[in-house]
Steps between C-alpha positions, in 0.01 A plus 500: 500500500167672564173491315423756236187706561287496183348839584785673314384314187127547558458777240615258229340169599170538313656634180765229495232235559302637205804496272588148617139383458488382862336572833681766707807364676495448874865402545828638371564178311165528321567866426844438348360212292220723376743785440709273280191391307376859471838609362472231233139584416560875487837488325507198272132455423364857513833671418444775756803716567640480851401140572867413551486711817275234651767238434751717683260537793477120521878481540503756781208333679661159474827636638315676783375168636855389586632842603559634849263770627705798380557353154136391480375858540726617217403213272128550563532871428677421173235242405222751565687751286470260209127455563400867483375476140300182558159671494577674170616175338196309625268779387652467153441124513139554607446714190622210285270233644 
């Protein structure tokens, strides 16, 4: 089991931190915790469409931690696929606050 390089998630760290009302994550564990909180804040509280994609990304990232190298690459790619609309959702949230 190898470490997961956060650079693949770098484009999303600041937006997720904003939506989670936290400082930017520096570890995968912090990022997944913030991602879960951001999904709740964006979906349940702000009712922004697409927030459930963040919950799905959490699942893939959590699974990637325990996966072998080949599976990890696939799981990370899938997680990132569910994060592609993060900036749009967070921009919508910024307009609300």
